[in-house]
PyMOL Python script that loads the backbone (N, CA, C, O; Angstrom):
from pymol import cmd

cmd.read_pdbstr("""\
ATOM      1  N   MET A   1     111.455   2.794 -33.658  1.00  0.00           N
ATOM      2  CA  MET A   1     113.487   2.189 -33.579  1.00  0.00           C
ATOM      3  C   MET A   1     114.339   2.397 -34.703  1.00  0.00           C
ATOM      4  O   MET A   1     114.145   2.192 -35.901  1.00  0.00           O
ATOM      5  N   GLU A   2     115.360   2.864 -34.054  1.00  0.00           N
ATOM      6  CA  GLU A   2     116.554   3.162 -34.646  1.00  0.00           C
ATOM      7  C   GLU A   2     117.187   3.095 -35.771  1.00  0.00           C
ATOM      8  O   GLU A   2     118.141   2.473 -35.305  1.00  0.00           O
ATOM      9  N   GLU A   3     117.462   3.217 -36.886  1.00  0.00           N
ATOM     10  CA  GLU A   3     117.967   3.083 -38.016  1.00  0.00           C
ATOM     11  C   GLU A   3     119.000   2.534 -37.884  1.00  0.00           C
ATOM     12  O   GLU A   3     119.858   3.395 -38.079  1.00  0.00           O
ATOM     13  N   LYS A   4     119.723   1.082 -37.543  1.00  0.00           N
ATOM     14  CA  LYS A   4     120.636   0.761 -37.563  1.00  0.00           C
ATOM     15  C   LYS A   4     121.539   0.637 -39.252  1.00  0.00           C
ATOM     16  O   LYS A   4     121.205   0.539 -40.433  1.00  0.00           O
ATOM     17  N   ARG A   5     122.839   0.718 -38.449  1.00  0.00           N
ATOM     18  CA  ARG A   5     123.463   0.427 -40.307  1.00  0.00           C
ATOM     19  C   ARG A   5     124.649  -0.610 -39.528  1.00  0.00           C
ATOM     20  O   ARG A   5     124.855  -0.619 -38.314  1.00  0.00           O
ATOM     21  N   ILE A   6     125.431  -1.556 -40.656  1.00  0.00           N
ATOM     22  CA  ILE A   6     126.830  -1.892 -41.312  1.00  0.00           C
ATOM     23  C   ILE A   6     127.625  -1.446 -40.699  1.00  0.00           C
ATOM     24  O   ILE A   6     127.871  -0.313 -41.112  1.00  0.00           O
ATOM     25  N   CYS A   7     128.326  -1.773 -39.723  1.00  0.00           N
ATOM     26  CA  CYS A   7     129.882  -0.723 -39.533  1.00  0.00           C
ATOM     27  C   CYS A   7     130.777  -2.192 -39.539  1.00  0.00           C
ATOM     28  O   CYS A   7     130.357  -3.325 -39.774  1.00  0.00           O
ATOM     29  N   VAL A   8     132.442  -1.658 -39.125  1.00  0.00           N
ATOM     30  CA  VAL A   8     133.542  -2.104 -38.907  1.00  0.00           C
ATOM     31  C   VAL A   8     133.929  -1.415 -37.822  1.00  0.00           C
ATOM     32  O   VAL A   8     133.397  -0.310 -37.925  1.00  0.00           O
ATOM     33  N   LEU A   9     134.700  -1.478 -36.632  1.00  0.00           N
ATOM     34  CA  LEU A   9     135.165  -0.742 -35.850  1.00  0.00           C
ATOM     35  C   LEU A   9     136.630  -1.910 -35.930  1.00  0.00           C
ATOM     36  O   LEU A   9     136.762  -3.122 -36.096  1.00  0.00           O
ATOM     37  N   SER A  10     137.617  -0.655 -35.693  1.00  0.00           N
ATOM     38  CA  SER A  10     138.669  -1.809 -36.027  1.00  0.00           C
ATOM     39  C   SER A  10     139.413  -1.247 -34.308  1.00  0.00           C
ATOM     40  O   SER A  10     139.232  -0.197 -33.692  1.00  0.00           O
ATOM     41  N   ILE A  11     140.162  -2.324 -34.007  1.00  0.00           N
ATOM     42  CA  ILE A  11     140.893  -1.999 -32.673  1.00  0.00           C
ATOM     43  C   ILE A  11     142.380  -1.976 -32.870  1.00  0.00           C
ATOM     44  O   ILE A  11     142.978  -2.579 -33.760  1.00  0.00           O
ATOM     45  N   ILE A  12     143.006  -1.084 -31.783  1.00  0.00           N
ATOM     46  CA  ILE A  12     144.440  -1.790 -32.444  1.00  0.00           C
ATOM     47  C   ILE A  12     144.840  -1.399 -30.597  1.00  0.00           C
ATOM     48  O   ILE A  12     144.708  -0.348 -29.970  1.00  0.00           O
ATOM     49  N   ILE A  13     145.312  -2.648 -30.211  1.00  0.00           N
ATOM     50  CA  ILE A  13     145.806  -2.621 -28.487  1.00  0.00           C
ATOM     51  C   ILE A  13     147.593  -2.468 -28.467  1.00  0.00           C
ATOM     52  O   ILE A  13     148.325  -3.388 -28.831  1.00  0.00           O
ATOM     53  N   GLU A  14     148.036  -1.297 -28.032  1.00  0.00           N
ATOM     54  CA  GLU A  14     149.192  -1.186 -27.714  1.00  0.00           C
ATOM     55  C   GLU A  14     150.186  -1.400 -26.404  1.00  0.00           C
ATOM     56  O   GLU A  14     151.395  -1.571 -26.246  1.00  0.00           O
ATOM     57  N   GLN A  15     148.526  -1.254 -25.189  1.00  0.00           N
ATOM     58  CA  GLN A  15     149.513  -1.623 -24.112  1.00  0.00           C
ATOM     59  C   GLN A  15     148.043  -2.536 -23.025  1.00  0.00           C
ATOM     60  O   GLN A  15     147.309  -2.056 -22.161  1.00  0.00           O
ATOM     61  N   ARG A  16     148.094  -3.430 -23.380  1.00  0.00           N
ATOM     62  CA  ARG A  16     147.145  -4.666 -22.307  1.00  0.00           C
ATOM     63  C   ARG A  16     146.336  -4.251 -20.964  1.00  0.00           C
ATOM     64  O   ARG A  16     145.585  -5.189 -20.694  1.00  0.00           O
ATOM     65  N   GLY A  17     146.251  -3.583 -20.364  1.00  0.00           N
ATOM     66  CA  GLY A  17     146.579  -2.916 -19.266  1.00  0.00           C
ATOM     67  C   GLY A  17     145.327  -2.694 -18.876  1.00  0.00           C
ATOM     68  O   GLY A  17     144.950  -2.693 -17.704  1.00  0.00           O
ATOM     69  N   CYS A  18     144.200  -2.370 -20.486  1.00  0.00           N
ATOM     70  CA  CYS A  18     142.872  -1.828 -20.409  1.00  0.00           C
ATOM     71  C   CYS A  18     142.093  -2.833 -21.440  1.00  0.00           C
ATOM     72  O   CYS A  18     141.216  -2.727 -22.297  1.00  0.00           O
ATOM     73  N   VAL A  19     143.080  -4.091 -20.755  1.00  0.00           N
ATOM     74  CA  VAL A  19     142.214  -5.174 -22.534  1.00  0.00           C
ATOM     75  C   VAL A  19     140.860  -5.511 -21.620  1.00  0.00           C
ATOM     76  O   VAL A  19     139.738  -5.538 -22.127  1.00  0.00           O
ATOM     77  N   GLU A  20     141.135  -5.788 -20.065  1.00  0.00           N
ATOM     78  CA  GLU A  20     139.650  -6.688 -19.500  1.00  0.00           C
ATOM     79  C   GLU A  20     138.206  -5.412 -19.477  1.00  0.00           C
ATOM     80  O   GLU A  20     137.004  -5.646 -19.609  1.00  0.00           O
ATOM     81  N   GLN A  21     139.097  -3.713 -19.202  1.00  0.00           N
ATOM     82  CA  GLN A  21     137.997  -2.754 -19.685  1.00  0.00           C
ATOM     83  C   GLN A  21     137.268  -2.933 -21.135  1.00  0.00           C
ATOM     84  O   GLN A  21     136.058  -2.836 -21.337  1.00  0.00           O
ATOM     85  N   LEU A  22     138.183  -3.190 -22.004  1.00  0.00           N
ATOM     86  CA  LEU A  22     137.713  -3.106 -23.492  1.00  0.00           C
ATOM     87  C   LEU A  22     136.802  -4.280 -23.659  1.00  0.00           C
ATOM     88  O   LEU A  22     135.783  -4.042 -24.307  1.00  0.00           O
ATOM     89  N   ASN A  23     137.014  -5.945 -23.043  1.00  0.00           N
ATOM     90  CA  ASN A  23     136.220  -6.075 -23.695  1.00  0.00           C
ATOM     91  C   ASN A  23     134.846  -6.409 -22.273  1.00  0.00           C
ATOM     92  O   ASN A  23     134.157  -7.429 -22.276  1.00  0.00           O
ATOM     93  N   GLY A  24     134.730  -5.296 -21.195  1.00  0.00           N
ATOM     94  CA  GLY A  24     133.982  -5.123 -20.917  1.00  0.00           C
ATOM     95  C   GLY A  24     132.369  -4.532 -21.355  1.00  0.00           C
ATOM     96  O   GLY A  24     131.173  -4.701 -21.120  1.00  0.00           O
ATOM     97  N   TYR A  25     133.701  -3.411 -22.476  1.00  0.00           N
ATOM     98  CA  TYR A  25     132.587  -2.264 -23.204  1.00  0.00           C
ATOM     99  C   TYR A  25     132.159  -3.055 -24.842  1.00  0.00           C
ATOM    100  O   TYR A  25     131.480  -2.615 -25.770  1.00  0.00           O
ATOM    101  N   LEU A  26     132.764  -4.149 -24.705  1.00  0.00           N
ATOM    102  CA  LEU A  26     131.851  -5.257 -26.010  1.00  0.00           C
ATOM    103  C   LEU A  26     130.769  -6.045 -25.758  1.00  0.00           C
ATOM    104  O   LEU A  26     129.977  -6.608 -26.513  1.00  0.00           O
ATOM    105  N   SER A  27     130.867  -5.993 -24.571  1.00  0.00           N
ATOM    106  CA  SER A  27     130.298  -7.283 -23.035  1.00  0.00           C
ATOM    107  C   SER A  27     128.792  -5.928 -23.900  1.00  0.00           C
ATOM    108  O   SER A  27     128.262  -6.029 -25.006  1.00  0.00           O
ATOM    109  N   GLU A  28     128.611  -5.076 -23.045  1.00  0.00           N
ATOM    110  CA  GLU A  28     127.659  -4.304 -23.119  1.00  0.00           C
ATOM    111  C   GLU A  28     127.047  -4.140 -24.626  1.00  0.00           C
ATOM    112  O   GLU A  28     126.087  -4.809 -25.008  1.00  0.00           O
ATOM    113  N   TYR A  29     127.516  -3.458 -25.197  1.00  0.00           N
ATOM    114  CA  TYR A  29     126.864  -3.776 -26.344  1.00  0.00           C
ATOM    115  C   TYR A  29     127.190  -4.752 -27.987  1.00  0.00           C
ATOM    116  O   TYR A  29     127.489  -4.532 -29.161  1.00  0.00           O
ATOM    117  N   ALA A  30     126.707  -6.561 -26.526  1.00  0.00           N
ATOM    118  CA  ALA A  30     126.921  -7.262 -27.263  1.00  0.00           C
ATOM    119  C   ALA A  30     125.743  -8.045 -28.595  1.00  0.00           C
ATOM    120  O   ALA A  30     125.761  -8.756 -29.600  1.00  0.00           O
ATOM    121  N   GLU A  31     125.101  -7.512 -27.963  1.00  0.00           N
ATOM    122  CA  GLU A  31     123.246  -7.121 -29.021  1.00  0.00           C
ATOM    123  C   GLU A  31     123.374  -7.203 -30.288  1.00  0.00           C
ATOM    124  O   GLU A  31     122.717  -7.795 -31.144  1.00  0.00           O
ATOM    125  N   TYR A  32     124.767  -6.203 -30.350  1.00  0.00           N
ATOM    126  CA  TYR A  32     124.896  -5.645 -32.095  1.00  0.00           C
ATOM    127  C   TYR A  32     125.833  -6.109 -32.719  1.00  0.00           C
ATOM    128  O   TYR A  32     125.744  -5.986 -33.941  1.00  0.00           O
ATOM    129  N   ILE A  33     126.822  -6.666 -32.282  1.00  0.00           N
ATOM    130  CA  ILE A  33     127.917  -7.759 -32.623  1.00  0.00           C
ATOM    131  C   ILE A  33     127.837  -8.752 -33.456  1.00  0.00           C
ATOM    132  O   ILE A  33     127.408  -9.807 -32.988  1.00  0.00           O
ATOM    133  N   VAL A  34     128.214  -8.714 -34.898  1.00  0.00           N
ATOM    134  CA  VAL A  34     127.487  -9.831 -35.583  1.00  0.00           C
ATOM    135  C   VAL A  34     129.147 -10.706 -35.959  1.00  0.00           C
ATOM    136  O   VAL A  34     129.176 -11.629 -36.773  1.00  0.00           O
ATOM    137  N   GLY A  35     130.045 -10.366 -35.438  1.00  0.00           N
ATOM    138  CA  GLY A  35     131.246 -10.752 -35.299  1.00  0.00           C
ATOM    139  C   GLY A  35     132.321 -10.047 -34.717  1.00  0.00           C
ATOM    140  O   GLY A  35     132.225  -8.889 -34.311  1.00  0.00           O
ATOM    141  N   ARG A  36     133.989 -11.169 -34.645  1.00  0.00           N
ATOM    142  CA  ARG A  36     134.656  -9.898 -34.169  1.00  0.00           C
ATOM    143  C   ARG A  36     135.889 -11.519 -34.527  1.00  0.00           C
ATOM    144  O   ARG A  36     135.910 -12.735 -34.337  1.00  0.00           O
ATOM    145  N   MET A  37     136.688 -10.473 -35.104  1.00  0.00           N
ATOM    146  CA  MET A  37     138.131 -11.210 -35.789  1.00  0.00           C
ATOM    147  C   MET A  37     138.913 -10.934 -34.783  1.00  0.00           C
ATOM    148  O   MET A  37     138.482  -9.932 -34.212  1.00  0.00           O
ATOM    149  N   GLY A  38     140.384 -11.573 -34.019  1.00  0.00           N
ATOM    150  CA  GLY A  38     141.042 -10.363 -33.185  1.00  0.00           C
ATOM    151  C   GLY A  38     142.671 -11.137 -33.193  1.00  0.00           C
ATOM    152  O   GLY A  38     142.911 -12.283 -32.812  1.00  0.00           O
ATOM    153  N   ILE A  39     143.613 -10.182 -33.717  1.00  0.00           N
ATOM    154  CA  ILE A  39     145.118 -10.781 -34.471  1.00  0.00           C
ATOM    155  C   ILE A  39     145.951 -10.464 -33.550  1.00  0.00           C
ATOM    156  O   ILE A  39     145.873  -9.344 -33.044  1.00  0.00           O
ATOM    157  N   PRO A  40     147.287 -11.720 -32.980  1.00  0.00           N
ATOM    158  CA  PRO A  40     147.983 -11.163 -32.371  1.00  0.00           C
ATOM    159  C   PRO A  40     149.320 -10.776 -32.552  1.00  0.00           C
ATOM    160  O   PRO A  40     150.128 -11.683 -32.352  1.00  0.00           O
ATOM    161  N   TYR A  41     149.814  -9.610 -32.896  1.00  0.00           N
ATOM    162  CA  TYR A  41     150.858  -9.721 -33.564  1.00  0.00           C
ATOM    163  C   TYR A  41     152.283  -9.963 -33.288  1.00  0.00           C
ATOM    164  O   TYR A  41     153.106  -9.297 -33.915  1.00  0.00           O
ATOM    165  N   ARG A  42     152.572 -10.605 -32.655  1.00  0.00           N
ATOM    166  CA  ARG A  42     153.469 -10.780 -31.906  1.00  0.00           C
ATOM    167  C   ARG A  42     154.677  -9.779 -32.147  1.00  0.00           C
ATOM    168  O   ARG A  42     155.038  -8.813 -31.476  1.00  0.00           O
ATOM    169  N   GLU A  43     155.330 -10.473 -33.652  1.00  0.00           N
ATOM    170  CA  GLU A  43     156.792  -8.727 -33.373  1.00  0.00           C
ATOM    171  C   GLU A  43     156.568  -7.682 -33.330  1.00  0.00           C
ATOM    172  O   GLU A  43     157.467  -6.843 -33.374  1.00  0.00           O
ATOM    173  N   LYS A  44     155.105  -7.320 -33.214  1.00  0.00           N
ATOM    174  CA  LYS A  44     155.064  -5.577 -33.091  1.00  0.00           C
ATOM    175  C   LYS A  44     154.599  -5.153 -32.187  1.00  0.00           C
ATOM    176  O   LYS A  44     154.413  -3.937 -32.161  1.00  0.00           O
ATOM    177  N   CYS A  45     153.997  -6.423 -30.437  1.00  0.00           N
ATOM    178  CA  CYS A  45     153.322  -6.162 -29.080  1.00  0.00           C
ATOM    179  C   CYS A  45     152.565  -5.375 -28.922  1.00  0.00           C
ATOM    180  O   CYS A  45     152.400  -4.485 -28.087  1.00  0.00           O
ATOM    181  N   VAL A  46     151.532  -6.071 -30.672  1.00  0.00           N
ATOM    182  CA  VAL A  46     150.260  -5.197 -30.346  1.00  0.00           C
ATOM    183  C   VAL A  46     149.294  -6.292 -30.669  1.00  0.00           C
ATOM    184  O   VAL A  46     149.792  -7.381 -30.953  1.00  0.00           O
ATOM    185  N   SER A  47     148.171  -6.195 -30.672  1.00  0.00           N
ATOM    186  CA  SER A  47     147.221  -6.598 -30.960  1.00  0.00           C
ATOM    187  C   SER A  47     146.358  -5.793 -31.652  1.00  0.00           C
ATOM    188  O   SER A  47     146.133  -4.695 -31.143  1.00  0.00           O
ATOM    189  N   VAL A  48     145.532  -6.205 -33.228  1.00  0.00           N
ATOM    190  CA  VAL A  48     144.472  -5.392 -33.325  1.00  0.00           C
ATOM    191  C   VAL A  48     142.996  -6.183 -33.826  1.00  0.00           C
ATOM    192  O   VAL A  48     143.204  -7.100 -34.620  1.00  0.00           O
ATOM    193  N   ILE A  49     141.944  -6.013 -33.565  1.00  0.00           N
ATOM    194  CA  ILE A  49     140.969  -6.894 -33.315  1.00  0.00           C
ATOM    195  C   ILE A  49     139.676  -5.845 -34.319  1.00  0.00           C
ATOM    196  O   ILE A  49     139.809  -4.632 -34.158  1.00  0.00           O
ATOM    197  N   ALA A  50     138.678  -6.231 -35.146  1.00  0.00           N
ATOM    198  CA  ALA A  50     137.824  -6.055 -36.308  1.00  0.00           C
ATOM    199  C   ALA A  50     136.219  -6.795 -35.296  1.00  0.00           C
ATOM    200  O   ALA A  50     135.913  -7.934 -34.942  1.00  0.00           O
ATOM    201  N   VAL A  51     135.600  -5.510 -35.161  1.00  0.00           N
ATOM    202  CA  VAL A  51     134.343  -6.112 -34.634  1.00  0.00           C
ATOM    203  C   VAL A  51     133.676  -5.491 -35.772  1.00  0.00           C
ATOM    204  O   VAL A  51     134.038  -4.416 -36.249  1.00  0.00           O
ATOM    205  N   VAL A  52     132.568  -6.275 -36.256  1.00  0.00           N
ATOM    206  CA  VAL A  52     131.781  -6.104 -37.397  1.00  0.00           C
ATOM    207  C   VAL A  52     129.942  -5.221 -36.333  1.00  0.00           C
ATOM    208  O   VAL A  52     129.277  -5.515 -35.340  1.00  0.00           O
ATOM    209  N   LEU A  53     129.935  -4.571 -36.969  1.00  0.00           N
ATOM    210  CA  LEU A  53     128.595  -3.975 -36.214  1.00  0.00           C
ATOM    211  C   LEU A  53     127.766  -3.706 -36.575  1.00  0.00           C
ATOM    212  O   LEU A  53     128.024  -2.906 -37.474  1.00  0.00           O
ATOM    213  N   ASP A  54     125.771  -3.968 -36.407  1.00  0.00           N
ATOM    214  CA  ASP A  54     124.599  -3.881 -36.667  1.00  0.00           C
ATOM    215  C   ASP A  54     124.025  -3.034 -35.827  1.00  0.00           C
ATOM    216  O   ASP A  54     123.459  -3.765 -35.013  1.00  0.00           O
ATOM    217  N   ALA A  55     123.820  -1.874 -35.520  1.00  0.00           N
ATOM    218  CA  ALA A  55     123.673  -1.448 -34.591  1.00  0.00           C
ATOM    219  C   ALA A  55     122.915   0.358 -35.035  1.00  0.00           C
ATOM    220  O   ALA A  55     122.698   0.534 -36.233  1.00  0.00           O
ATOM    221  N   PRO A  56     122.626   1.365 -34.207  1.00  0.00           N
ATOM    222  CA  PRO A  56     121.719   2.615 -34.564  1.00  0.00           C
ATOM    223  C   PRO A  56     123.536   3.612 -34.292  1.00  0.00           C
ATOM    224  O   PRO A  56     124.423   3.419 -33.459  1.00  0.00           O
ATOM    225  N   VAL A  57     123.465   4.226 -34.976  1.00  0.00           N
ATOM    226  CA  VAL A  57     124.425   5.257 -35.120  1.00  0.00           C
ATOM    227  C   VAL A  57     125.481   5.794 -33.707  1.00  0.00           C
ATOM    228  O   VAL A  57     126.671   6.095 -33.619  1.00  0.00           O
ATOM    229  N   PRO A  58     123.950   5.695 -32.399  1.00  0.00           N
ATOM    230  CA  PRO A  58     124.885   6.642 -31.899  1.00  0.00           C
ATOM    231  C   PRO A  58     125.251   5.553 -30.558  1.00  0.00           C
ATOM    232  O   PRO A  58     126.089   5.705 -29.669  1.00  0.00           O
ATOM    233  N   ALA A  59     124.459   4.619 -30.746  1.00  0.00           N
ATOM    234  CA  ALA A  59     125.496   3.310 -30.004  1.00  0.00           C
ATOM    235  C   ALA A  59     126.761   3.246 -30.821  1.00  0.00           C
ATOM    236  O   ALA A  59     127.778   2.902 -30.220  1.00  0.00           O
ATOM    237  N   VAL A  60     126.827   3.470 -31.844  1.00  0.00           N
ATOM    238  CA  VAL A  60     128.658   2.548 -32.338  1.00  0.00           C
ATOM    239  C   VAL A  60     129.374   3.313 -31.882  1.00  0.00           C
ATOM    240  O   VAL A  60     130.472   3.074 -31.378  1.00  0.00           O
ATOM    241  N   ASN A  61     128.496   5.016 -32.075  1.00  0.00           N
ATOM    242  CA  ASN A  61     129.519   6.647 -31.596  1.00  0.00           C
ATOM    243  C   ASN A  61     130.349   6.304 -30.079  1.00  0.00           C
ATOM    244  O   ASN A  61     131.509   6.500 -29.715  1.00  0.00           O
ATOM    245  N   ALA A  62     129.110   5.682 -29.395  1.00  0.00           N
ATOM    246  CA  ALA A  62     128.979   5.537 -27.707  1.00  0.00           C
ATOM    247  C   ALA A  62     130.131   4.571 -27.311  1.00  0.00           C
ATOM    248  O   ALA A  62     130.964   5.036 -26.533  1.00  0.00           O
ATOM    249  N   LEU A  63     130.327   3.040 -27.820  1.00  0.00           N
ATOM    250  CA  LEU A  63     131.441   2.857 -27.681  1.00  0.00           C
ATOM    251  C   LEU A  63     132.423   2.665 -28.058  1.00  0.00           C
ATOM    252  O   LEU A  63     133.084   1.799 -27.486  1.00  0.00           O
ATOM    253  N   THR A  64     133.039   3.436 -29.296  1.00  0.00           N
ATOM    254  CA  THR A  64     133.994   3.701 -30.309  1.00  0.00           C
ATOM    255  C   THR A  64     134.543   4.879 -28.953  1.00  0.00           C
ATOM    256  O   THR A  64     135.673   4.808 -28.469  1.00  0.00           O
ATOM    257  N   GLY A  65     133.459   5.949 -28.493  1.00  0.00           N
ATOM    258  CA  GLY A  65     134.229   6.856 -27.675  1.00  0.00           C
ATOM    259  C   GLY A  65     134.944   6.484 -26.281  1.00  0.00           C
ATOM    260  O   GLY A  65     135.788   7.272 -25.853  1.00  0.00           O
ATOM    261  N   LYS A  66     134.676   5.445 -25.636  1.00  0.00           N
ATOM    262  CA  LYS A  66     134.683   5.075 -24.423  1.00  0.00           C
ATOM    263  C   LYS A  66     136.154   4.166 -24.924  1.00  0.00           C
ATOM    264  O   LYS A  66     137.299   4.315 -24.497  1.00  0.00           O
ATOM    265  N   ILE A  67     135.669   3.236 -25.928  1.00  0.00           N
ATOM    266  CA  ILE A  67     137.114   2.022 -26.250  1.00  0.00           C
ATOM    267  C   ILE A  67     137.849   3.242 -26.432  1.00  0.00           C
ATOM    268  O   ILE A  67     138.590   3.133 -25.455  1.00  0.00           O
ATOM    269  N   GLY A  68     138.177   4.305 -26.962  1.00  0.00           N
ATOM    270  CA  GLY A  68     139.359   4.946 -27.393  1.00  0.00           C
ATOM    271  C   GLY A  68     139.710   5.934 -26.316  1.00  0.00           C
ATOM    272  O   GLY A  68     140.780   6.526 -26.463  1.00  0.00           O
ATOM    273  N   ASN A  69     139.082   6.172 -25.402  1.00  0.00           N
ATOM    274  CA  ASN A  69     138.919   6.661 -23.807  1.00  0.00           C
ATOM    275  C   ASN A  69     140.216   5.685 -23.588  1.00  0.00           C
ATOM    276  O   ASN A  69     141.285   6.257 -23.801  1.00  0.00           O
ATOM    277  N   LEU A  70     140.290   4.562 -23.271  1.00  0.00           N
ATOM    278  CA  LEU A  70     141.271   3.894 -22.817  1.00  0.00           C
ATOM    279  C   LEU A  70     142.592   3.841 -23.688  1.00  0.00           C
ATOM    280  O   LEU A  70     142.845   3.813 -24.892  1.00  0.00           O
ATOM    281  N   SER A  71     143.808   3.841 -21.694  1.00  0.00           N
ATOM    282  CA  SER A  71     144.915   4.044 -22.426  1.00  0.00           C
ATOM    283  C   SER A  71     145.272   3.052 -23.207  1.00  0.00           C
ATOM    284  O   SER A  71     144.709   1.958 -23.183  1.00  0.00           O
ATOM    285  N   GLY A  72     146.362   3.384 -24.065  1.00  0.00           N
ATOM    286  CA  GLY A  72     146.840   2.770 -24.943  1.00  0.00           C
ATOM    287  C   GLY A  72     146.041   2.056 -26.146  1.00  0.00           C
ATOM    288  O   GLY A  72     146.397   1.438 -27.149  1.00  0.00           O
ATOM    289  N   ILE A  73     145.110   2.330 -25.729  1.00  0.00           N
ATOM    290  CA  ILE A  73     144.528   1.635 -26.954  1.00  0.00           C
ATOM    291  C   ILE A  73     143.208   2.113 -28.230  1.00  0.00           C
ATOM    292  O   ILE A  73     142.044   2.203 -27.837  1.00  0.00           O
ATOM    293  N   SER A  74     143.528   2.367 -29.623  1.00  0.00           N
ATOM    294  CA  SER A  74     143.386   3.356 -30.502  1.00  0.00           C
ATOM    295  C   SER A  74     141.362   2.382 -31.078  1.00  0.00           C
ATOM    296  O   SER A  74     140.801   1.377 -30.642  1.00  0.00           O
ATOM    297  N   ALA A  75     141.074   3.131 -31.879  1.00  0.00           N
ATOM    298  CA  ALA A  75     139.211   2.556 -31.825  1.00  0.00           C
ATOM    299  C   ALA A  75     139.053   3.866 -33.459  1.00  0.00           C
ATOM    300  O   ALA A  75     139.164   5.081 -33.624  1.00  0.00           O
ATOM    301  N   LYS A  76     138.826   2.965 -34.099  1.00  0.00           N
ATOM    302  CA  LYS A  76     138.401   3.814 -35.206  1.00  0.00           C
ATOM    303  C   LYS A  76     137.030   3.049 -36.338  1.00  0.00           C
ATOM    304  O   LYS A  76     137.218   1.991 -36.939  1.00  0.00           O
ATOM    305  N   THR A  77     135.656   3.892 -36.425  1.00  0.00           N
ATOM    306  CA  THR A  77     134.533   3.087 -37.465  1.00  0.00           C
ATOM    307  C   THR A  77     134.679   3.536 -38.620  1.00  0.00           C
ATOM    308  O   THR A  77     134.996   4.691 -38.905  1.00  0.00           O
ATOM    309  N   LEU A  78     134.390   2.385 -39.583  1.00  0.00           N
ATOM    310  CA  LEU A  78     133.256   2.943 -40.852  1.00  0.00           C
ATOM    311  C   LEU A  78     132.192   2.164 -40.773  1.00  0.00           C
ATOM    312  O   LEU A  78     131.943   1.024 -40.381  1.00  0.00           O
ATOM    313  N   PHE A  79     131.293   3.577 -41.516  1.00  0.00           N
ATOM    314  CA  PHE A  79     129.988   2.729 -41.872  1.00  0.00           C
ATOM    315  C   PHE A  79     129.952   2.419 -42.826  1.00  0.00           C
ATOM    316  O   PHE A  79     130.766   2.914 -43.606  1.00  0.00           O
ATOM    317  N   SER A  80     128.561   0.978 -43.533  1.00  0.00           N
ATOM    318  CA  SER A  80     128.338   1.564 -44.947  1.00  0.00           C
ATOM    319  C   SER A  80     126.917   2.218 -45.134  1.00  0.00           C
ATOM    320  O   SER A  80     126.020   2.705 -44.446  1.00  0.00           O
ATOM    321  N   LYS A  81     127.168   2.000 -46.234  1.00  0.00           N
ATOM    322  CA  LYS A  81     125.652   2.990 -46.763  1.00  0.00           C
ATOM    323  C   LYS A  81     124.927   2.839 -46.444  1.00  0.00           C
ATOM    324  O   LYS A  81     124.055   3.700 -46.328  1.00  0.00           O
ATOM    325  N   PHE A  82     124.733   0.902 -45.871  1.00  0.00           N
ATOM    326  CA  PHE A  82     122.956   0.082 -45.509  1.00  0.00           C
ATOM    327  C   PHE A  82     123.266   1.158 -44.124  1.00  0.00           C
ATOM    328  O   PHE A  82     122.438   1.251 -43.218  1.00  0.00           O
TER     329      PHE A  82
END
""", "prot")
cmd.dss("prot")
cmd.show_as("cartoon", "prot")
cmd.util.cbc("prot")
cmd.orient("prot")
């Protein structure tokens, strides 16, 4: 079994055209998601999502890469030392 790490995946949505695909990717990795918080920032016309994961590093990197390739969506991950 691969070692899991806790991390936060930060997602900024500037264009809503790929949100359905984003939610599909998050559903694919649902087994690793500990929690998710979404904040619509209407004044700036963006949405921010923070996803806490407890997952193997390759799975997190794969998810972050898939999301980062979506048009109008940015994603970055911060890993804990645990």
